[in-house]
N, C-alpha and C positions, 0 to 999 in steps of 0.2 A: 657589084661595084667592083671597077677597072683596078688592078694593081697602080697603074698610071693617074689615077683617077686618087685611090690614097696617098701616093704620092704626094699631088697637087695639094688635097687639104692636109695632110700633115707638112708640109712645109709650108706650107703659109702657119696651123699650128703649132708650129716649132718657131717658126720668127716672132709670133703674138708673143708666143711663151720666153723669149730672151729677152724679148723687149720690156713687156711688162716684169721679170722678173729685176731686171738690170732699174729701172727706174722705181720698182720699192725695193729695191736694195741703199741706191745713194739714197733715199728717203731717212731710213729706219738709220742709214750709218748715222744720220745730221746728229740722233739721238746723245742728251748733253751724256749720259750713262756711258757711251762708248766714248765721244773726245777725251773722256778722263782718264781715262787707263788705255795703256798700251798694252795692257795682254791680252784683255775685253776682244782690241781692235784686230790685232792678228788672230781672233780665234773668229769675230764676225767674218773676217771678209775672206779666211778659208771657205769658211761655213757658206757664205753668201757666192763665192765662187765654184762650188763645189756643187752646190745646192739646189740647179737648176734641171744637174742631170738623171734624178728620180725622176722626177714629171715628165721628163723627156724620153724617158727610156720606154713606158708604155707606149707613147705616139710613135716613134721610131720602129717596135714590133708589131706593131698595129700594118703601117704603114708598108712591111716586107713578107707579111703575110700572103702568100700564094692563092692568085684566081682559086673561085670554088669551082 
């Protein structure tokens, strides 16, 4: 697979990842446990806001691999 094709598929995968991650984060943010505690809300939003980076790293490194 050429690097251009990997970048196309990787971009689509990243867009899907971000959309799914944000929808799940919004759904989980509605839990009563989080609504009752501002401390838990702060921790949750930091983790949810930065958490998508870990699954995105392998996709990005796969996209940037040189052609074989």
